[in-house]
N, C-alpha and C positions, 0 to 999 in steps of 0.2 A: 567351380574352380576357385581356389583360395590361394592367395599369395601374400607375402610379407613385403611391405613397402617401407623404406627408410629404417628398417630394422625394428620398428615398433608398431606399425599399423597393419591390421588385417584387412585385406580387400577381397571381397567375394563377388564373383560375377556369374550370372546365369541368365541366358536369354537377353532381355533388354535391361534387366535390373542390375545395379551396382550397389554394394554395401561396403562402408568403410567404418572400422572400429579402431580408435586410437586413444592413447593416454591424453588426459586433459586436466593436469594438476594432480597432486598426490591423491592416491586412493580413488581416482575418478577416471571416467571414460566418456568420450564423445562418440555418438553413433549417428552416421548420416547414410541415407539411401536415396537413390534417384532412379527414376524409370528411364534410364538411359546410360550411356557409357561414362559420363563425367560427373564427379562430385564437385559442386561449386563452393567456393570459399568467399564469394563476394556478396552474399545475400544478407539482408537485414536480420540481425539476431542479437542475443544478449551477452554472449560469452566474451570475456577478455582473453587475449592470447596468454597461455600459461607458460610458466618456466618449464624447460625441458625436464623430464623425469627419466634420468638415465637408467634407473633400476627397473623400469618396465621391461618385460620380457615377452616376446611373441614366439610361438612355436607351432609347427604344423605336425600333427601326429596322425595316427591311424584313424581316419574317418572324422576327425575333429581337430580344429585349431584352437589354441588358447592364447589369450593376452592377459598377463598378470601385471597389475600395477598396484603395489602395496596391498591394501586390504580388500581389493576387488579383482576378480578374474572374470573375463568373458570367455564363454565356450561357443564356438561357431561350427556347426556341422557342415558337411559337404552339401547338404540340401539347403543350407542357408538359415537354419534355425538357430536362434541366439538366446542364450541365457546367461545370468550373472550370478556369481558365487561370492560369498563372504570369506573372511580370513580363515574360518574353520572349515571351508568347503561346503557350507550350507547354501541352499538356493535362496537368493534374495528376490529375484524376479526373473521370469522367463516369458518369451513370446509364446502365444498359443500355437498348438499344432492342429492339423486337420484330423480330428478323431471321429467326427460324426458322419460325414459324407464327403466324397471326393469333390463335390461341387461347392463345398464351403469356401469362402474367400480365404486367401492366405493371411498371415499375421501382418504383412505389409501389403496393403492393397491400394494401388494407384489406379484411378479412373480418369482418363485423359479429358481435359477441357480445352477451351480455345486459348490461344496466346501462350502456349508453353506451360500452362498451369494444369494441375491435376487435383481432383478430390482425393484425399488420403485418409485411410483408416489404419491405425496401428493398434494391434490387439495383444494384450498380455494376460497371463494367468491371474486369477484371483485366489486369495488365500484365506482360509478360515481363521478368524480371530485377528486379522490384520486391521490396524487402525491407520487412518490416513488424514493428515493435517496439512494446512496451508491453503493453496489456491487463491491467495489474495484475500479480498474482503467480500464476504457474502452476507446476506441478510436473512438467512434461513434459521439462525439461532443455534446451529450445531457446531461443535468443536471437531469431533471425529466425523469426517465426511464420507466414510464408507457407506455405500448405498445411494449416494447422491448422483444426480445428473447436473453438471454445471456447464452453462454456456460460457464459452471463451470469447467474451465481447465486453467492451467497456460500457458501463451504464452508470448514471447517477445513483450513488449509494453502493454500487457493486463494482469492485476493482478486479480485473482479470490479471492475475500473475500465475502462470501455469507451473508452479513448483509444488511438489508433494514431499512431505516428510513422513516416512513409513515407520511403524512400530517394528518392522522386520529389520531395521538397521540400514536403510538406504534413503537417499534423497534423489528426486527425479525432477528434472526440468525439461518440459516440452518446449524446446528452443525454437518456437515458431510464432511470429507476431501476428499471424492471421486469425480471422474469425473461425471458430470451431466449437468443439464440445468435448468434454470428458465424461465418460460413464463409468462410475466406480461400482460395478455390479457385484453380486455374489458369485456369478459364474465367470466373469471376465472383466477386465478393465480395457476400455477402448478410448483412444485419443483420435479425434477427427479434426482435420483441417479442411475447410471448405474449398480452398484454392491455394495451392502451394507449388513450389518448383522442386522441393525435395523434403524428405523426412530428416529431422534433426532433433536429437535429444541428448541430454547429459545425465549421467548417473554417478553417484558417489556412495561409498560405504563408510560407516562409522560405528564404533562401539557404543557411542552415546549420542543423544541429540545434539549436544554442544559441538561435537566433532563434525557432524554433518552441517550444522549451521555455519561453522567457520569455513568449511570447504566451499559451501555455496557462496559465501561472501567473497572468498578468494576468487571464485570463478566469475562472478557477475559484478564485483566491485563493492568496496566498503563505503559506508556513509562517512562523510567528513566528521570532524569533531563538532559537536553541537555548541554554538556560542553560549556563554553563560547567561546572557540576557534572555535567551529563548526558553530557559527553564522556569521563568517566572509566570505571572498571570497575564493573559491576553484578554482585553475587553473588546467586544464586538456586538453589533446589532444590525439588523436590516431596518433602517440605515440612518447614519448621520447625514443630514442634507447639506450642511454648510461647514465651512472651516471653523466658524465661531462655535457652532454647536459641538463639534468634536473636541475643540480645545476646552470648552467649559466642562465637559465630562472629565477630561484628564485633570483639570484643575480641582474638580470636586473630589476625585480620588485622593489627591494630594492634601486637600484641606482636611479630609477625614482621616488622614494618616494611613490610608490603605495602600498596599503594594500594587504596583502596576508596571509592567514591562513593555507591553505592546498595546496599541490602540489601532483600530482598523477603519479605513475609509472604504465602504462597500461600493457595490456597483452604482451606476448612474451619477457618479461624481464627475463624469467626463462630459465633453461637448457632444461627441458622437462616437459610437463604437467604431474602432478603426482609426480614430485620431490619436488615441493614447495620450491624452492630456487632460488636466483639470479644467472644469468649467470656470472661467475667470470671474463670472458674476457671483458664484457661490463660494469659490475657493480662490480668493483674489491674490493671496501671497503664500504659495506653498513653501517657499524657502523660509519665511518667517515662522510658519507653522511648525515645520520640522525642527527649527532652531529652538523654539520655545519648548517643544516636547523634549528635546535633548537636554535642556536645562533641568527638566523634571525627572530625567532618567528614563524617559519613555521613547520608544521607537514607533514610527508610523508604518503600517502595512497597507498597501493599496491593492484593490481588486483589479486584475487585468484579465479581460476576456479575449479569446482568440477570434472573436467575431468582427466582421467588417460591414458597416453600413454603406450602401452604394452612394450615399451622399457624403461620405467621409472625404476629407482632403487627400487621403492616401489611396483611395479606391482605384482611380484611373491608372496610376503608376503601378500598383500591385497587379492589376489585371493585365496590363501590357507586358509586364515582366514575367508573368506566369507564377506569381506568388500566392495565388488563391487556389484552394482545393477545387477541383473541377468535378463535373458529373459526366457519367458515361452516356446519359441521355437526359433530355429536358434542360431546364434552366440551371444556371450555376448556383443559385441560392439554395442553401441546405438547411436552414433553420428559420422557423417562424417564431418571432418574439416581439419585443418592443424596444424602442430607443427614445431618446429625447426629442428627435425629429424624424419623421412626422409622428403625430400622436397615433395611438392604436397599434394593432399588429402590423408587422411588415416582415419581409423576407430578408435574411441576413446571409452573408458569406463567411466562410472560415479561411483564415490564412493557412498555407500549407506548411505545417511544422516539419514535414519530412524533407523539405527543401532547405539546405543550409543557407542559401542566399536569402530566402524568405525569413528565416530565423534572425539573421543579422539585420535585415531591414526593420523588423519589428523591434528588436533590441535597440537599434539606433534611435528610434522614435521614443521608446521608453526612457532611454538614457537622457535624451534631450529634455523631456518634459517632466520626468519624475526623479531619476537618479541625480541629475544636476541640480535639483531642488532639495536634495537631502534624503530622499526615500531610498531605503536599502532592503526592504522586505516585500516579497511579491506574493499575492494571493492569486493563484492560477485557477480561476473558477471555470466551470463548464468545459473542461479540456479533455473530455472523453474522446473526441468532442461530442457534444450533445446535439446530434443531427436528428432532425425530424422530417419525415418519418424515418425510423431506423431501417436503413437500407444500404448497408456498407458496400454491396455489390455495385451500387450506382455512383460511388465516390471514386474519383481518380486523383491519386496523389503523385508527387514527384517520384516516389519509390515504387509505385505500382497501384494496382486496384485495391480498394478498401478491404475486400475479402482477404487479400494476400498480406497486407501490411498494417491494417488499421489499428491494431492494438498498440503499436509503437507510438502513436501520436502524443500521449501525455509525457512519455519519457523524453522524446525529442524536443517537445515544447519546453520542458524543464531544462534540458541541455542548453537551449538557446539563451536562457537567462543566466545559467551557470557560466557558460563561456563568456557572455558579456560582462558579468561581474568580475570574473577572473582577469579579463583583458583590461578592466578599469582599475585593477590593483586590489580588489576586495578579496578577502579570505574568509570572512564570516558570511556564508551564503545559505539562506533558508528560503525556500519557496513552498507555500502551502498549496498543495495540488488536490483537486477532487478525484484524480485518477492517477494510475501509475502502471508500469510494467516492470518486468525483471530488469534490474539494473538502474531503475530510477533513483535508488538511494545514493548512487555515487555522484549524482548531480545536485545534492542538497535538497532533495524533494521530501517534504513531509506530506502526509495524507490525512485528510479527515473523512469521516464516514458519510458525508453528503447530506442531502436534504431529507433527513429522517423525521418521523412524527414525534410529537411531544407526549409520549405515553410510557407507562411502566413496561409494557411489552416491548417497546422499542429499546428502552434502556437494557432490558435483559439480552436482547439480540446483540447489543454493541460489545458485550464482554467477549464472546467467542469470535466476533468479527475482528476485534482488535488483536486478540491472541493469534489468530490465523494469519493476519497480514504481517505481524511481527515475525512469525515463522517463515514468511514468504520473502524476507529480506528487507522489509521496510521498518526500521526501528523508530522512526519519528512519526507518531500517529496521535490523533486526537478525535474528539467528537464535538458537535455543538452541545455544550452543557445545557441541559433542559430540552434538547431536541430542537429541530428547526421549525416545524409546522404546528400552529394552533395551540400554543401554550398561553392560556389566559392568566395574566398576572394577578387577577383578583380572585381566582378560583382556588379554594383550599387544597383541592387535589393536585393542581399544578404546583402550588407552593411546596407541598410535600415532595413532589417529584424533583423540583429544582434543588432541594436540600440533598436528597439521595443521589442525584446526578453529580452535584458538586463533590460529595464525599467520594464518589467513584473517580471523578475527574482529577482529583489531587494525585492519584496514582496512575494516571495516563502519562506518557512521555511528555506531551505538551498539554498545558492547562488553559483551556480557552472557552469563554462564554460567548455564545452566539444564538441567534434565532430571530424569527419574525413574530413578535409577541402580539397578543390580542388584549383588549380591543384595539384593532388597527385603525389608524387615521392618516390620511394623506399619503398612503403608499410607503410609509416609513416604519410602521410597527409601533407598538406601545414601548414604554421605557424598558430597558433590559440591563440596567446596572444593578450591582449587588444590593443596593438600598431600595430597589423597586418592588419588592415582594412582601412588604410588611415588616414591622419591627421585630417580631419573633424570628422570622427567617433571616433578617439582616444580622441579628446577633449571632446566629449560628454560622452564617457565611463569613463573618469577620474572623471567627475562630478557624474556619477552614482555610482562609487565605493565609493566616499566620502559620498554620501547620505546613502548608506548602513552602513558605519561606524558610522555616526551620529545616525542612528536608532537602532544600536545594543542593547543599553539598553532596548529599547521598545520591540525589538524582543525577548530578553531573558525573559522579563516579560510575554510575550505571551507563550513562550515555557514552562515556569513554570506552567502556567495555563493548558497547554496541559498535562503536567505530573500529576498535582494534580487533575484536574477535567475532563480530557478526552476531553477538548475543543480545536479543532484544531485552530491554529493561523489564517490560511487561510480558510475562510468559506463562504458559500452562504449568501446572504443578509437575507434570511428568518430566519436564526438561531438567529440573533440579533433582527429581526423585524418580529416575527411570526404572528402578527396581521395585517400586510400589505399584502393582497393577491397578489399584483403586484410583490412582491419579489420572489415568488415561481418559476417564469419562466425566471429569468435573468441569462443568462449563460456567459456573457462577462464582468462582474464586480463582486467584492466580498469585504467582510470586511477583513482587516488584523488587528486582534485584535478588541476591541470594539470601537476604536476611529477613524479609518481610512478607508475610502471607496476608493478602487483602481479600476480605469477604464482603463485597457490597450488599446492601439491602435493596432488593429490586422488586418487591411486591408492595403495593399500596396498603397502608395500614399495618404493615408488619412492624413489630417491636421486639422480635427475636428471630433467629434463624439458626439452621444447622450448619456447622462448619466441620469439614473433614481436615484433620491434622495428619500430614503424611508421616509414614513410618520412617524410622531412621534418624529422628531428631527429637529434641525436647523443645516444647513451645511455651512461650511466655505471653500471656494476655498483656498487650501493650498498655491497657487502661488500668487493670487491677493488679498486675504483677503476679497473678496466679500462674503456676507452671503445670504443664500437662505432657504426658508421654505421647509420642506420635502413634499413628495407626489406629486412631479412634475418631468418632464423630461426636461433637459436643453440640448441645443446644444452648446458645448464648444470648444474653440480653443485647438488644440493639435499639435503645431509645432514639428518638428523632435526631438528637444531636451527636450520635455516635455511630461509627462504622466499625465492625469487628476487625481487629488487627492483631496478628500474632508474630512475635519475634523468634527467630530460630537460634537455638543453641546458645542462649545468653547474649545475643547481639544487643547492642545499645544504640537506639535511635531516638532523637528528640521528638517523640510523639506528643508528649504532654508538655505544656508550657512551663 
């Protein structure tokens, strides 16, 4: 049975299942289904309420109902089969039908669990030649994810954002914050939710990737305007132990005439996890510290963990008020790590970021001890959250079981800081988060690629990782320049890596150096400032820092476009050149804004590389001034002090000093 509700929504019912298809923004539809009579509107999800689309038209015809909303049309059969058509009537995506055997599961298969939850499989057709991009940040090194199986769960270095951009002209958001999986097979695509109350997804159609990205930003929220200071250089290491040590590094940058916008106080600057305050013995006057940094034009970012030590001054109150994430069985502690007291390993708790009262409680402590001392930037580390062992089914949040809502945690954690900053009158809000979900961008969340190794193989993987997370709605992104683990500052191989990573980092939205360097001593890592890697490297890095400074006006222009139109500054070649099929497979080069093609050098010892120049433009070598027609591959020189860069159609950028 199919009926039209409110003039624009198609509702199908058969047996116990209900399906609702309705307009959700221009050229877009939202689809929900439940194994029961009611579709719920109060469940955690990513979409904003859209403006009404009066042009949307629903009709019931002979054997099929249709809902047309601009460039997309849904066709719903009497049997409940659903497919989506583009503006020209072409099929964009369709549910699978039972064609092999009558006992095959249906395209929407609910398997009942306890507590009103169900295991859900939603299965769609696969298409030959389709390319699929997005899905947050993965570390498999692929740009096109067709053929991949991706776990929908937050992990260190892997960020689950269940949005796909298809080469067939649609974008698809699996609007479910629970743990699951997507299988992008050659025979079918299957989305799985391990525990959910209903199916929920959003689909949009667009003639070009830019239109799809704008629609997705409209649906899930636009990033704020990036503050100008955030486009500069960020200095970080694991870790500065004291206030004086950190200040002396900032002073040295200024003595050397080097640009510096942000410096970071990493973890263990605190008394105990869950106190959310500086250790007064090592950081005796935070207000004076932030004031001195401000005089130098430098901002301080502090590491904030969501973990709570049972010895913390806040633990008893948080436990009594229900502000800690719980467990379905066993003890409440969910993470083994270390803290200042006691020494060695201990079990830690997580605050419950899905509880708005808990978010406010944490912010109030952060405000008292950090914000009121001049800190305005937050490093939200370990906020997947990094639970060990990884057993989301055993976690109980305010909003539900971990299997049902767990992927929301980093987004709501960022929301707590965003709301607190806004309530305090701040408008320039940036939090650097190790994880994210659909919609995190609207709360000022930047993401970095986590605790990655210091290797050339890791550098290669970061390029498609950054491109895909940009396509997933997160325009503020960065890496630990040089990687996080095991970079020895005396090793010639690592020194080459740090140069090549810096050359790449200039053209990431955020430009940030971090890592735990070797040889390590005292749990703080070796030096990690730009003068720490030898004179030859230092001379090159000075030039790279100056290049970023020259490019900052252009960077800010691109970040304004990210905020306004959902267009990531760092993006695959096919976004700007959708008519050039060769651009769909290129994983080691990208556009930085519309005018600059960036081709990082990502192999040790390489002093040249191949660069494909997209068809439909004339390209100028930014270093030599030579011009080349698009649609060809060049082998270009890449000495250690140079990254291949090409300007599009006569664009002028201050690449050379």
